[in-house]
C-alpha angles and dihedrals in degrees: 000000000000117000127237121192122195121198108191157090129325113197142169106233119217102201118199118192108213137170092237138354106269119250121226108291094012123128116204138175120243121223095213146349124220133176115217135164113266147137122140093256095047092045091052091047092050091048093050091048096047089049093056106274127138096234135192124184128214112193146111134248134181125254092259143101094270092053093048092048095047094050089049091053092050090051089051087056090059093255121146104242098176091107098054108113127217119234115209094186106045134046124242113278120268131200122199108206126189112201117191129208091260092056098255121132145199120203135201116189126202098199100202112158093000092077092047096073108126129213088237089060090052089052090050090061094044092122092056092052092046090054093051125099094201131025119197124191141168136190099262087092127052114295090219089060091049092051090050091050094045091051090055092045095051093048089055094046099253123149114246124212120189124196103191095206129170088029114236139150110295135180116251087234092081091059091059088065097041121100097179128019119193115193126160121229094275094047092046089054094047092051101040104021088230108133102231107212102140144000095287095052089045087056091050092051091047092055089059089062093043090054089058096054107274113139099206134017122198113189109193113212104188116238091358095067133237138304117222118199133177129168091272106020143052136187138169110217109197122221123244110254114243139145106265121214100169127008094192111129094005091118092044092051089049091056093046088052091048091053093048095051094046094047091052092057093041093211139082099230111154094240091051090055091046091053089047091054090052090050089049089054090053092051095046091048088062093045095056091056090062136059129249133023111269095014089062097054112106130222120242094255090055092053092048091049095049093047100032092125097042 
């Protein structure tokens, strides 16, 4: 079985169900509060595992109840947790998520231990990265650690997938080691200054990444679908139309699905990536019809059953 490694955040999500996302200065009442496992890295790892991947997680949690619980839940999802470090100085990360009646969300992350991952710790798990076929990372952990991990991955021939979320200033160096970058419209704008409003502007933003060394760009556009761009090719892959109740983790599940499909083919042919994007759309369409981050992520047999005729 091919190996997928995820370097990323592990958070406890505090999910507030609200009528609408509050405007600046507005006080609103929440309908409910629920604690669920989350974090972009952990969500992507769970998605990749449930969809058939052999997954290992690199991350960091605090020496607290949340950290212990989250690592246990990852282990229960058949994820190798031996390379999750303990932080004796910072608490486990927390995300406060407002989910409105129409399924939209706003998220505030308290990074905690996630941002305490050191480059030395990445070097200590060098063997794990070298034995991986795909390495996935986001920006909820230090960028310097991601660059270090991507360098190791590229030297060993692994495929690298970068989810630049949350969007923040990054050195061009990381793009030299990135095979596939997967921003949403907001992240694409923050990183390229191209206002992504439609397919054409998504293409323009994608070309900015291609010029800096990325092989493939996948701009996710919510319920519209995704734009796939390489140096020579372009496609718009439409989303599957469903009634969304909670969009939390839809993007993370998409990336986990992308990694699974690509690792199965073991090459970066354009058509393989296009098929992987379509599979990612199928997975995320199921996620948005459920509540919570990791609880909403489907297993492979569920995806195959829902889309058996498509």
